[in-house]
C-alpha positions, 0 to 999 in steps of 0.5 A, spaced: 466 474 457 470 471 462 476 475 460 472 481 460 469 480 467 476 478 470 478 485 467 473 489 470 474 486 477 481 488 476 480 495 474 475 496 480 480 493 485 485 498 482 481 504 483 479 502 490 486 502 493 486 510 493 479 511 495 480 507 501 485 513 503 480 518 500 475 516 505 479 519 511 483 525 511 488 522 517 488 515 516 491 511 522 497 507 521 494 500 521 489 502 515 495 504 511 499 498 513 493 493 511 491 497 505 499 497 502 499 489 504 493 488 500 495 492 494 502 488 494 499 481 495 493 482 490 498 482 483 499 476 479 505 473 483 500 472 489 502 472 496 509 476 496 508 480 502 508 477 509 507 483 513 507 491 513 508 496 519 507 503 518 508 509 523 506 516 522 512 521 520 512 526 526 509 533 524 506 530 517 499 528 519 498 524 512 506 521 511 507 514 513 514 510 514 513 503 512 516 497 512 515 491 508 517 484 510 516 479 504 515 472 504 522 470 504 523 475 510 527 481 506 525 488 508 523 494 504 522 501 506 517 505 503 515 512 505 507 513 503 504 520 502 496 521 502 496 527 497 489 530 494 485 523 495 491 519 492 497 515 494 504 517 493 509 512 494 517 512 495 521 506 495 527 506 499 533 502 495 535 495 498 541 495 502 547 490 498 
């Protein structure tokens, strides 16, 4: 019973991430950053991301450039595009 309850909770959380973007057709960069931070820290590894900052890509209303800072201070870039109520993420390769 407990396993089924936990699985259902995880399933609902996974569905809620794209739904947060679908509510607004033009979400603010802070909303995208907060949602991405929650998504990154909700996995089995716990809190792996310390900070996320996003900026809107010029001339593209639903595209964002985000910088993720890990708990050990490494940086990872991501391009977020909101397409048809869903989220498309393109991760930039790590340097080095």
